[in-house]
N, C-alpha and C positions, 0 to 999 in steps of 0.2 A: 338458481333461477326460479324454482318452484316456490321457495320460501319468499323471495322478493315479490313474486306475482301475488301471493296471498296477502302480503303486507300492503301492496298497492290496492288490492280489492277492498281491504279493510278501510284504508284511507278514503277511497272513492265512495264507499258506502256511507262513511261518516259525513262526507261533504254533501252527498245527496240528501241525507236525513236532515242536516242542519240548514240547508239552503233555504227552505221556506221560513225558518225561524230567524235567520240572519240574512236580510236582503243583500248585504254587501257581498256575501259569498256567491249569490246568484247573479249579480250584475255582470254584464258582459265586459266591463272595463270601459276605457275611454273610447269614444267613437263607435266603430263597428266591431271592436274586439269582443269575441265570444269565447267562452270556456265552459268547463263542466259546471252545471247549475244554472247557466243562462237560459232564459225562456222568452218566448214571444214570437212575433211574425218574422223577425230577422233570423231566428234559429230555424224556423220552418223553411225559409228561403234557402238557408245553408243546407239543410237536409235534402231539399229537392235538387239543388245543384250537385251535391255529392252523389245523389242517386243517379242523376243523368250522366255523371262522369264515371260511374261504375264502382264507387267506393262505399256507398250506403246501400244496404240490402234492398233489392227490388220489392221484397215481400213486406217491408216495413212502411208504415205511413209516416208522413211528416207530422210529428207531434208538436213541434214548437218547443220541445224541452231537450236540453243538451245533457244527455246521459252517457252511459257506457258505450252504446252502439255508435253514437255520433262521435265520441272520442276516438274509438277505433278507426272510424272512417277518416277522420281528420289526420290522425297519425299515419295512416296508410298513404294519404295524399302527400303529406310532408316527406315521407321516406322516398316516394317515387320522384319527387321534384327537388330533392336535395335541400329542403328547408330544415331548420332546427325542429327536432321531433319533440314537441312539448304539448300538443293537443290544443293549443290556443290559436284561434282564428283571427289573424290580423290582416294588414294590407296585402302581404304577399300571398296568403292563402286565398283571399277574395279575388285578387287579380288573376290568379291561375284559374279559379273556378269560372270567372266571367269569360276568360279567354277560351276555355274548353267548350263553352256553349255558343261560341260565335257561329253564326249561320253561314258565313262566307270566309274564304281564305284571304288573309292579309299577309302578303309576303313583303318583307323589307330587306333590301340589300345592305349588307354590313361590310364596310371597307375600312382599311387603314391605309391612307394615301401617303403617309410619311411618318417617321418615328415620332411617337407622342401624339399622333392624331387620335382624339377621343370623341370626335363628333358622333360617330355611330354608337359608341359605347354609351355615351350620355343619353342619346335618344332612346336606346333600348332600356336603359336604367329608368328613365322617366315615363316612357310610354309603352313599355314592353308588354303590358297586359292586353294591348290592342293589336299585337302582332302574333300570329300563330305559325308563321314560317319565317325563319331567318336564313337568308342565303349568304353564306360567308364567302366573300370574294378573296379566296385564299390560294388557288392553285393555277399556275400557268402551264400550258401544254406546249412542248417543243415539237420539232418536226419528226422526232423519233418515237413520239408517244410517251415520253417521260414527263412527269409532273414536278414542277418546281414550286416550292412554297411550303406553308404549313398553317395549322389552325391559328386564327387571330387570338393573340394572348388575351385572356379574360373574356372575350366575346362569346365563345362557345359555352363556357360555364354559366355566364349570365343568361344566355338564351334558354338554357335548360332550367335554370331557376325560375324563369318567367313562364315555363311550361310550353315553350315553342318548339316546333320541329326544327332541327338544324340540317341545313343542306350545304354540302361543299360545292362551291362554284368552280367549274373548270372553264377557264377563259383563255383568250389569246391576245391580251393587251400587253404590249411591250413598248416601253419608252413613250407612253402616251398615245400609241396608235395600235391598230389591229395587225398582227402578223399573219396575214392571210396565207402566205406560202407555207409557213410551218404548219398551220392548221390543216391545210390541204394535204400536206405530206403525211401528217399523223393519221388521217382518216382514209387516205387512198391506197396506202401500202399495207397489205394484209398483216405483215409482221408488226408494223408500227401500230396498227389498229388493235391487234391482239394485246400488245404491250399496254396500250392506253386503257383498254377495258380492265386488264388485270391490275393496273396501277390505281384506277378509280376504286375498284372493289377493295383493294388492300388499304387504301387511305380511309375509306368509309368504315371498315372493320376496326382499323387501328385506333381511330379517333372517335368512334361511336356516333358518327353522323346518322341521321335518319334517312338520308338519300343524297341525291346529286342534283345540281342545276347546271345544265350545259349552256354556256354563254359564249359560243364560238361564232364570231362574226366575220364577215368579209369572205366567206367561202365563194369561190368563183362558180358561175352557173354550171360548168361541166363537173363540178363536185357533188351535184345533187344526189346521184345514185350512191356515191361513196358515203355521203352523210347518212343517207337512209340505212345503208348496210351497217354503219357504226351504231346507229340507234337500235336497229334490230338486235344486234349482238349485245349491246349494253342492257337493253330491256330484258332479253332472255336470261341474262346473268343476274340482274338485280331483283326482278320481281319474285323469283322463287325464294329470295332472301327477305322478302317483305320490306324492301327498301324503295323509297320514292324515286321516280325518275321525272324530273321537271326540266323545262327548257325556257330560255329567253330567245325569242326570234324577232327579226325586224318586221315592222308593220308593212302590209301591202293590201291592195284592194282587188287583186286578181291572182290567178295561179302563176302566171309568168312573171309579173312584176317587172323589176329592172335588174341590172347586173348585180346590184347589192342584195336583192331579195330572192332572186330566181332559184337559188340552190335550196331554199327551204320549202319543202313539200308539206304544206299544212295538213293535208289529208293523212299522210303517213305519220307525221309527227303526232297528230291528234289521236291516232289509233294506238301508238306506242307509249305516249307520255301520260303521267297522272295529272300534270298541270302544264299549261303552256302560257307563259307570260308574253303577251304581244306588246312589243315596245311602241306603244302609241304615243310617241313623242319624237322630237327632232323632225317634225314635218318641215320646219325651217331650222337650219343649224348654223353654227357660228361662221363657217366658211362659205355660206351661201347668202342669198338675199334676205333682208329683214322680213319677218312675218311671224305669225303665231307658232309657238312650239308644238301646240296640239289644238288646232281649231276643232270646234264641235262638229262641223260638217265632215271634216276629214276623218276624225276619230269614229264617227258613226259609220262612214263607208267601210272603214277597216273592220269594225266589229260586225257589220252586216255580212261582209264576205267571210270572215273568220268563223262566225257562228253557223255558216252554211256548210262548212267542211270539217270543223272540229266540234265535238260534242260541247255545247255551250258551258256545261258545268265544269269543264276542264280549263276554260279560258280565264286567264287573269288579265284584266285590262291594265296596261302600264300607265303609271302616273309619274311624270317627271317633276321633281320638286326643285325646279330651277327655271331660269329664263336666260335670255341673251340681251346684252346691251350693244346695239350696232351703231357706231359712229358712221356718218355718211361716207361712203366710199371705202370703208375698211371692214375687216372681219370683226365678228362679234366677240364679246367677252362674256363668259358664263356669270350668271348672277344667281346666288342661292335664294330659295323661297324666303328664308328667314331674314335675308338682307334687303329685300325689296322695300319693306316699310321705311327704313332709314333713307333709302334712295328717293322714295316718293316724298318723304318729309322735307328733303333738301331741295328737290326740283319739281315736286308734284303740283297739283294732284294728278293721279293717273286717270285716264279715261276708260270707257268701256266700249268694246266693239260688238255691236249687236249681231253682225253677220257671223263672226267667228265665236262669239260667246266667251271672250277672254279679255282681260285688261291689257292696256298698253299705255306706257308713259313716254311722252315726247318732251325733250328739253334741249337747250342749247348752252354750250360752254365754250368760251373762246371762239365764238363764231362757228362752231361745229355742231350740227344738229344730230341728236341721238334718238334712236327708237329702242325702247325696252319692252319686249313682249315677254310675258310671264304668266304664271298660274297663281290664283289666290283661292280663298275659301268659296267664293261664289262660282268661279269656273269649275272648281272641283265638285261642288254640290250638283251642278248640272250634269257633269260627266258621270257621276255615280248613279244617276237615273238609268244610264245604259246598262249597268250591272243588273239592276232589277228587271228592266224591260226585256232584256235578252236572256235572262236566266243564267248569267255568267257565274263562274265559280268564285270570283272575287277580284282583288286588285294586287298588283305588284308595284311597289314604289321604289324609285331610284332617287336618292338613296337615303338611308337612315342618317340623320344629322343635318341634312340640308333644310329640313322643314322646321316649323315652329308649332306652338300649341294650337294655332288655328287650323292646321292640317288635321290634327288628331281629333279636335272638337267636331269637325265636319264629318270625318270618317265614323266617329262614334254615333253621331246623330243620324246620319243618312244611311249608314251601311250596317252598323252593328247594334247599338243600343244595349241596354242592360235588362230590358224586360222581355 
Protein backbone atom coordinates (compact mmCIF):
# COMPACT_ATOMS: atom_id res chain seq x y z
CA UNK A 1 0.00 0.00 0.00
CA UNK A 2 2.80 2.43 0.86
CA UNK A 3 4.60 1.68 -2.42
CA UNK A 4 1.38 2.24 -4.45
CA UNK A 5 0.77 5.48 -2.58
CA UNK A 6 4.24 6.76 -3.51
CA UNK A 7 3.66 5.78 -7.13
CA UNK A 8 0.36 7.68 -7.17
CA UNK A 9 2.02 10.77 -5.70
CA UNK A 10 4.69 10.64 -8.40
CA UNK A 11 2.07 10.41 -11.14
CA UNK A 12 -0.02 13.17 -9.58
CA UNK A 13 3.05 15.42 -9.28
CA UNK A 14 3.89 14.81 -12.92
CA UNK A 15 0.34 15.71 -13.98
CA UNK A 16 0.43 18.93 -11.97
CA UNK A 17 3.81 19.91 -13.46
CA UNK A 18 2.76 19.19 -17.03
CA UNK A 19 -0.75 20.70 -16.77
CA UNK A 20 0.35 24.27 -17.58
CA UNK A 21 2.41 22.99 -20.53
CA UNK A 22 -0.21 20.71 -22.03
CA UNK A 23 -3.64 22.41 -21.74
CA UNK A 24 -5.47 19.19 -22.63
CA UNK A 25 -4.33 17.71 -19.32
CA UNK A 26 -5.75 20.65 -17.41
CA UNK A 27 -9.07 20.73 -19.20
CA UNK A 28 -12.05 19.64 -17.18
CA UNK A 29 -13.34 17.39 -19.91
CA UNK A 30 -16.70 17.69 -21.62
CA UNK A 31 -19.28 19.95 -20.04
CA UNK A 32 -18.82 20.38 -16.29
CA UNK A 33 -16.52 17.39 -15.80
CA UNK A 34 -13.53 18.39 -13.68
CA UNK A 35 -10.39 16.48 -12.72
CA UNK A 36 -6.84 16.94 -11.47
CA UNK A 37 -5.32 19.91 -13.28
CA UNK A 38 -8.62 21.68 -14.02
CA UNK A 39 -8.72 25.35 -13.11
CA UNK A 40 -11.13 28.28 -13.18
CA UNK A 41 -14.33 29.56 -11.57
CA UNK A 42 -16.05 26.20 -11.84
CA UNK A 43 -13.31 24.58 -9.76
CA UNK A 44 -13.64 27.35 -7.19
CA UNK A 45 -17.38 26.66 -7.00
CA UNK A 46 -16.62 22.95 -6.58
CA UNK A 47 -14.25 23.68 -3.70
CA UNK A 48 -16.79 25.89 -1.94
CA UNK A 49 -19.50 23.23 -2.28
CA UNK A 50 -17.13 20.55 -1.00
CA UNK A 51 -16.19 22.80 1.90
CA UNK A 52 -19.81 23.44 2.81
CA UNK A 53 -20.46 19.69 2.73
CA UNK A 54 -17.51 19.05 5.06
CA UNK A 55 -15.15 17.37 2.58
CA UNK A 56 -12.80 20.27 1.77
CA UNK A 57 -10.73 21.65 4.69
CA UNK A 58 -12.30 24.72 6.27
CA UNK A 59 -8.85 26.29 6.61
CA UNK A 60 -8.24 26.16 2.85
CA UNK A 61 -9.28 28.88 0.42
CA UNK A 62 -11.05 28.16 -2.84
CA UNK A 63 -8.13 28.57 -5.23
CA UNK A 64 -9.85 27.58 -8.46
CA UNK A 65 -7.15 24.95 -9.04
CA UNK A 66 -7.90 21.19 -8.88
CA UNK A 67 -4.94 19.71 -6.99
CA UNK A 68 -4.26 17.03 -4.39
CA UNK A 69 -6.46 18.53 -1.64
CA UNK A 70 -9.44 18.82 -3.99
CA UNK A 71 -8.84 15.30 -5.27
CA UNK A 72 -8.94 13.91 -1.74
CA UNK A 73 -12.15 15.82 -1.01
CA UNK A 74 -13.81 14.51 -4.17
CA UNK A 75 -12.85 10.89 -3.50
CA UNK A 76 -14.14 11.18 0.07
CA UNK A 77 -17.46 12.37 -1.36
CA UNK A 78 -17.52 9.51 -3.85
CA UNK A 79 -16.80 6.93 -1.15
CA UNK A 80 -19.55 8.22 1.12
CA UNK A 81 -22.22 8.19 -1.58
CA UNK A 82 -21.27 4.97 -3.34
CA UNK A 83 -19.97 6.52 -6.57
CA UNK A 84 -17.00 5.19 -8.57
CA UNK A 85 -13.95 6.48 -6.70
CA UNK A 86 -11.96 8.11 -9.49
CA UNK A 87 -11.61 11.73 -8.40
CA UNK A 88 -13.41 12.99 -11.50
CA UNK A 89 -16.33 15.35 -10.95
CA UNK A 90 -19.19 14.60 -13.31
CA UNK A 91 -22.97 14.86 -13.22
CA UNK A 92 -23.42 12.54 -10.23
CA UNK A 93 -20.94 14.44 -8.07
CA UNK A 94 -22.42 17.83 -9.03
CA UNK A 95 -25.96 16.62 -8.33
CA UNK A 96 -25.05 15.42 -4.85
CA UNK A 97 -23.23 18.65 -4.02
CA UNK A 98 -26.12 20.82 -5.19
CA UNK A 99 -28.56 18.69 -3.20
CA UNK A 100 -26.42 18.97 -0.07
CA UNK A 101 -26.66 22.76 -0.17
CA UNK A 102 -30.44 22.82 -0.61
CA UNK A 103 -31.91 25.30 1.89
CA UNK A 104 -35.21 23.43 2.21
CA UNK A 105 -36.26 19.82 2.62
CA UNK A 106 -37.81 18.20 -0.42
CA UNK A 107 -39.35 14.86 0.51
CA UNK A 108 -40.52 12.55 -2.26
CA UNK A 109 -42.64 9.47 -1.63
CA UNK A 110 -41.31 6.41 -3.44
CA UNK A 111 -43.83 3.66 -4.18
CA UNK A 112 -44.03 0.46 -6.16
CA UNK A 113 -47.74 -0.06 -6.78
CA UNK A 114 -47.45 -3.23 -8.86
CA UNK A 115 -44.70 -5.59 -10.08
CA UNK A 116 -42.59 -3.75 -12.60
CA UNK A 117 -43.80 -0.27 -11.57
CA UNK A 118 -40.80 1.99 -12.22
CA UNK A 119 -42.47 5.40 -12.10
CA UNK A 120 -40.83 6.37 -8.81
CA UNK A 121 -37.50 4.85 -9.80
CA UNK A 122 -37.34 6.75 -13.08
CA UNK A 123 -38.34 9.99 -11.38
CA UNK A 124 -35.59 9.57 -8.80
CA UNK A 125 -33.14 8.65 -11.54
CA UNK A 126 -33.92 11.79 -13.55
CA UNK A 127 -34.57 14.36 -10.83
CA UNK A 128 -33.01 12.86 -7.72
CA UNK A 129 -30.60 15.73 -7.18
CA UNK A 130 -33.62 17.89 -6.28
CA UNK A 131 -34.78 15.46 -3.57
CA UNK A 132 -33.04 15.24 -0.21
CA UNK A 133 -35.45 12.91 1.59
CA UNK A 134 -36.90 9.78 -0.03
CA UNK A 135 -39.76 8.20 1.89
CA UNK A 136 -39.91 4.55 0.82
CA UNK A 137 -43.52 3.30 1.01
CA UNK A 138 -42.39 -0.16 2.07
CA UNK A 139 -43.92 -1.44 5.33
CA UNK A 140 -47.50 -2.20 6.34
CA UNK A 141 -48.35 -2.49 10.05
CA UNK A 142 -50.83 -5.13 11.20
CA UNK A 143 -52.93 -5.13 14.36
CA UNK A 144 -50.25 -6.88 16.41
CA UNK A 145 -47.52 -4.38 15.61
CA UNK A 146 -45.85 -6.60 13.04
CA UNK A 147 -44.40 -5.07 9.86
CA UNK A 148 -44.96 -6.66 6.49
CA UNK A 149 -42.95 -5.71 3.44
CA UNK A 150 -39.36 -4.87 2.63
CA UNK A 151 -37.11 -2.28 0.98
CA UNK A 152 -38.10 -1.33 -2.57
CA UNK A 153 -35.75 -3.14 -4.92
CA UNK A 154 -33.24 -0.70 -6.34
CA UNK A 155 -34.91 2.35 -4.85
CA UNK A 156 -32.98 2.60 -1.61
CA UNK A 157 -29.62 2.17 -3.39
CA UNK A 158 -30.49 4.82 -5.97
CA UNK A 159 -31.61 7.25 -3.26
CA UNK A 160 -28.28 6.83 -1.50
CA UNK A 161 -26.35 7.35 -4.71
CA UNK A 162 -28.30 10.57 -5.17
CA UNK A 163 -27.21 11.62 -1.68
CA UNK A 164 -30.72 11.65 -0.21
CA UNK A 165 -31.81 10.59 3.26
CA UNK A 166 -33.83 7.37 3.16
CA UNK A 167 -36.92 6.98 5.34
CA UNK A 168 -38.87 3.77 5.83
CA UNK A 169 -42.58 4.52 5.59
CA UNK A 170 -44.80 2.66 8.04
CA UNK A 171 -48.36 2.76 6.69
CA UNK A 172 -51.72 1.05 7.06
CA UNK A 173 -52.88 0.89 3.44
CA UNK A 174 -54.45 -2.47 2.68
CA UNK A 175 -56.22 -3.39 -0.55
CA UNK A 176 -56.44 0.26 -1.56
CA UNK A 177 -57.90 1.60 1.69
CA UNK A 178 -56.73 2.42 5.21
CA UNK A 179 -57.02 -0.36 7.78
CA UNK A 180 -57.99 1.85 10.70
CA UNK A 181 -58.85 -0.96 13.10
CA UNK A 182 -55.50 -2.71 12.75
CA UNK A 183 -53.66 0.59 13.16
CA UNK A 184 -55.61 1.39 16.31
CA UNK A 185 -54.90 -2.07 17.73
CA UNK A 186 -51.20 -1.69 17.00
CA UNK A 187 -50.87 1.56 18.95
CA UNK A 188 -53.45 1.11 21.71
CA UNK A 189 -52.33 -2.24 23.16
CA UNK A 190 -49.07 -1.83 25.08
CA UNK A 191 -47.55 -5.13 23.98
CA UNK A 192 -48.42 -4.42 20.35
CA UNK A 193 -46.98 -0.90 20.61
CA UNK A 194 -43.74 -2.23 22.11
CA UNK A 195 -43.52 -4.76 19.29
CA UNK A 196 -44.13 -2.09 16.66
CA UNK A 197 -41.40 0.18 18.01
CA UNK A 198 -38.95 -2.73 18.23
CA UNK A 199 -39.78 -3.79 14.67
CA UNK A 200 -39.29 -0.27 13.31
CA UNK A 201 -35.89 0.04 14.98
CA UNK A 202 -34.90 -3.40 13.75
CA UNK A 203 -35.79 -2.64 10.12
CA UNK A 204 -34.03 0.72 10.23
CA UNK A 205 -30.83 -0.86 11.50
CA UNK A 206 -31.02 -3.89 9.22
CA UNK A 207 -31.58 -1.89 6.04
CA UNK A 208 -29.62 1.23 6.92
CA UNK A 209 -32.47 3.73 6.71
CA UNK A 210 -31.79 7.24 8.01
CA UNK A 211 -35.11 7.27 9.84
CA UNK A 212 -38.82 6.61 9.65
CA UNK A 213 -41.90 8.25 8.21
CA UNK A 214 -45.10 7.33 10.03
CA UNK A 215 -48.07 7.48 7.65
CA UNK A 216 -50.80 5.82 9.69
CA UNK A 217 -54.14 7.30 8.68
CA UNK A 218 -57.72 6.90 9.79
CA UNK A 219 -57.02 6.56 13.51
CA UNK A 220 -60.31 7.17 15.34
CA UNK A 221 -60.59 10.26 17.58
CA UNK A 222 -60.41 8.13 20.74
CA UNK A 223 -56.99 6.92 19.61
CA UNK A 224 -55.38 10.34 20.07
CA UNK A 225 -53.68 9.62 23.41
CA UNK A 226 -52.54 6.19 22.21
CA UNK A 227 -50.99 7.70 19.09
CA UNK A 228 -49.18 10.28 21.22
CA UNK A 229 -47.89 7.51 23.49
CA UNK A 230 -46.62 5.60 20.47
CA UNK A 231 -44.80 8.68 19.17
CA UNK A 232 -43.27 9.39 22.59
CA UNK A 233 -41.92 5.87 22.77
CA UNK A 234 -40.68 5.86 19.17
CA UNK A 235 -39.00 9.25 19.53
CA UNK A 236 -37.32 8.25 22.77
CA UNK A 237 -35.91 5.18 21.05
CA UNK A 238 -34.81 6.68 17.72
CA UNK A 239 -33.38 10.05 18.69
CA UNK A 240 -30.54 8.64 20.82
CA UNK A 241 -29.62 6.63 17.71
CA UNK A 242 -29.54 9.85 15.62
CA UNK A 243 -32.34 8.61 13.40
CA UNK A 244 -34.96 10.91 11.90
CA UNK A 245 -38.59 10.63 13.00
CA UNK A 246 -40.99 12.14 10.49
CA UNK A 247 -44.75 11.92 10.02
CA UNK A 248 -47.40 12.43 7.39
CA UNK A 249 -50.59 13.80 8.93
CA UNK A 250 -53.96 14.83 7.49
CA UNK A 251 -54.54 18.55 7.02
CA UNK A 252 -56.78 20.49 9.37
CA UNK A 253 -57.46 24.10 10.29
CA UNK A 254 -58.08 23.66 14.02
CA UNK A 255 -57.19 21.32 16.86
CA UNK A 256 -60.36 19.27 16.88
CA UNK A 257 -60.88 19.01 13.15
CA UNK A 258 -63.22 16.19 12.12
CA UNK A 259 -63.43 12.45 12.75
CA UNK A 260 -60.62 11.83 10.24
CA UNK A 261 -58.17 14.38 11.69
CA UNK A 262 -58.98 14.70 15.40
CA UNK A 263 -56.59 11.96 16.54
CA UNK A 264 -53.59 13.91 15.28
CA UNK A 265 -52.37 16.22 18.00
CA UNK A 266 -50.29 18.71 16.02
CA UNK A 267 -48.67 20.27 19.09
CA UNK A 268 -47.39 16.96 20.46
CA UNK A 269 -46.41 15.74 17.00
CA UNK A 270 -44.48 18.96 16.36
CA UNK A 271 -42.60 18.56 19.63
CA UNK A 272 -41.53 14.98 18.94
CA UNK A 273 -40.94 14.89 15.18
CA UNK A 274 -38.05 16.19 13.13
CA UNK A 275 -40.38 16.89 10.18
CA UNK A 276 -44.15 16.85 9.79
CA UNK A 277 -45.56 16.47 6.29
CA UNK A 278 -48.99 18.14 6.29
CA UNK A 279 -51.13 16.50 3.61
CA UNK A 280 -52.45 19.71 2.08
CA UNK A 281 -54.29 17.88 -0.68
CA UNK A 282 -57.58 16.01 -1.10
CA UNK A 283 -59.55 19.06 -0.02
CA UNK A 284 -61.96 17.51 -2.52
CA UNK A 285 -61.46 13.84 -3.24
CA UNK A 286 -62.70 11.30 -5.73
CA UNK A 287 -65.64 10.03 -3.64
CA UNK A 288 -66.83 13.55 -2.84
CA UNK A 289 -68.10 16.52 -4.78
CA UNK A 290 -65.97 18.06 -7.54
CA UNK A 291 -63.62 20.86 -6.56
CA UNK A 292 -59.97 21.80 -6.21
CA UNK A 293 -57.66 19.21 -4.74
CA UNK A 294 -55.80 21.97 -2.92
CA UNK A 295 -57.18 25.49 -3.27
CA UNK A 296 -54.91 28.32 -2.19
CA UNK A 297 -57.35 29.71 0.44
CA UNK A 298 -57.71 26.28 2.07
CA UNK A 299 -54.00 25.48 1.99
CA UNK A 300 -53.26 28.88 3.50
CA UNK A 301 -55.69 28.27 6.38
CA UNK A 302 -54.10 24.87 7.06
CA UNK A 303 -50.58 26.33 7.07
CA UNK A 304 -51.70 29.28 9.21
CA UNK A 305 -52.99 26.92 11.89
CA UNK A 306 -50.13 24.42 11.57
CA UNK A 307 -47.39 27.05 11.88
CA UNK A 308 -49.01 28.28 15.08
CA UNK A 309 -48.65 24.95 16.89
CA UNK A 310 -45.73 23.23 15.11
CA UNK A 311 -42.31 24.89 14.73
CA UNK A 312 -42.56 26.17 11.13
CA UNK A 313 -39.11 24.87 10.19
CA UNK A 314 -40.39 21.33 10.88
CA UNK A 315 -43.41 21.65 8.57
CA UNK A 316 -43.33 20.18 5.07
CA UNK A 317 -46.21 21.43 2.94
CA UNK A 318 -47.77 18.54 1.04
CA UNK A 319 -47.98 18.76 -2.75
CA UNK A 320 -50.30 16.36 -4.51
CA UNK A 321 -49.03 15.61 -8.02
CA UNK A 322 -52.44 14.57 -9.27
CA UNK A 323 -56.01 15.69 -9.80
CA UNK A 324 -59.42 14.12 -10.31
CA UNK A 325 -61.75 13.83 -13.28
CA UNK A 326 -65.36 13.95 -12.06
CA UNK A 327 -68.15 12.97 -14.50
CA UNK A 328 -71.48 14.51 -13.46
CA UNK A 329 -73.13 12.36 -10.81
CA UNK A 330 -70.26 9.89 -10.48
CA UNK A 331 -67.13 9.54 -8.39
CA UNK A 332 -63.90 10.94 -9.70
CA UNK A 333 -61.01 9.18 -11.35
CA UNK A 334 -57.40 10.09 -10.40
CA UNK A 335 -55.37 11.89 -13.05
CA UNK A 336 -51.58 12.11 -12.76
CA UNK A 337 -49.92 15.52 -13.14
CA UNK A 338 -47.94 14.24 -16.12
CA UNK A 339 -51.10 13.03 -17.92
CA UNK A 340 -53.08 16.28 -17.71
CA UNK A 341 -51.41 17.93 -20.75
CA UNK A 342 -52.61 15.12 -23.02
CA UNK A 343 -56.11 15.40 -21.60
CA UNK A 344 -56.09 19.17 -22.11
CA UNK A 345 -54.78 18.77 -25.65
CA UNK A 346 -57.69 16.47 -26.43
CA UNK A 347 -60.49 18.34 -24.67
CA UNK A 348 -59.00 21.69 -23.64
CA UNK A 349 -57.99 24.29 -23.17
CA UNK A 350 -58.12 24.34 -19.38
CA UNK A 351 -59.32 27.45 -17.54
CA UNK A 352 -57.96 29.18 -14.45
CA UNK A 353 -59.96 29.75 -11.28
CA UNK A 354 -58.88 33.05 -9.70
CA UNK A 355 -60.64 32.32 -6.40
CA UNK A 356 -58.90 29.00 -5.81
CA UNK A 357 -55.69 29.77 -7.78
CA UNK A 358 -55.79 26.41 -9.55
CA UNK A 359 -56.59 25.25 -13.09
CA UNK A 360 -59.76 23.43 -14.08
CA UNK A 361 -60.70 21.67 -17.30
CA UNK A 362 -64.36 21.18 -18.26
CA UNK A 363 -65.36 19.00 -21.20
CA UNK A 364 -68.27 16.87 -22.42
CA UNK A 365 -68.14 13.35 -23.86
CA UNK A 366 -71.22 11.40 -24.97
CA UNK A 367 -73.42 14.00 -23.32
CA UNK A 368 -71.68 13.66 -19.93
CA UNK A 369 -70.03 16.75 -18.51
CA UNK A 370 -66.65 16.32 -16.78
CA UNK A 371 -64.78 18.53 -14.36
CA UNK A 372 -61.03 18.02 -13.97
CA UNK A 373 -59.38 19.86 -11.10
CA UNK A 374 -55.63 19.51 -10.95
CA UNK A 375 -52.29 21.17 -10.18
CA UNK A 376 -49.81 22.66 -12.64
CA UNK A 377 -46.62 24.72 -12.57
CA UNK A 378 -48.55 27.95 -11.97
CA UNK A 379 -50.58 26.75 -9.01
CA UNK A 380 -47.46 25.11 -7.58
CA UNK A 381 -45.43 28.32 -7.90
CA UNK A 382 -48.10 30.23 -5.97
CA UNK A 383 -48.20 27.62 -3.20
CA UNK A 384 -44.42 27.59 -2.86
CA UNK A 385 -44.64 31.22 -1.77
CA UNK A 386 -46.21 29.91 1.45
CA UNK A 387 -43.04 27.95 2.20
CA UNK A 388 -41.04 31.16 2.21
CA UNK A 389 -43.69 33.39 3.76
CA UNK A 390 -44.22 31.11 6.76
CA UNK A 391 -40.61 29.92 7.06
CA UNK A 392 -41.56 26.29 6.48
CA UNK A 393 -39.03 23.48 6.36
CA UNK A 394 -39.89 22.52 2.79
CA UNK A 395 -42.31 20.33 0.86
CA UNK A 396 -43.39 16.69 0.66
CA UNK A 397 -44.68 15.50 -2.71
CA UNK A 398 -46.99 12.58 -3.36
CA UNK A 399 -45.65 10.86 -5.27
CA UNK A 400 -42.45 10.39 -7.28
CA UNK A 401 -43.39 9.46 -10.83
CA UNK A 402 -46.74 11.25 -11.06
CA UNK A 403 -45.07 14.55 -11.99
CA UNK A 404 -43.21 15.72 -15.08
CA UNK A 405 -40.29 18.06 -15.74
CA UNK A 406 -42.46 21.17 -15.20
CA UNK A 407 -42.88 20.22 -11.54
CA UNK A 408 -39.13 20.05 -10.96
CA UNK A 409 -38.42 23.16 -13.00
CA UNK A 410 -40.78 25.08 -10.72
CA UNK A 411 -39.35 23.58 -7.52
CA UNK A 412 -35.81 24.41 -8.61
CA UNK A 413 -36.62 27.99 -9.58
CA UNK A 414 -38.92 28.88 -6.70
CA UNK A 415 -37.63 26.80 -3.81
CA UNK A 416 -34.05 25.70 -4.36
CA UNK A 417 -31.97 27.28 -7.08
CA UNK A 418 -28.29 26.59 -7.69
CA UNK A 419 -26.90 29.87 -6.43
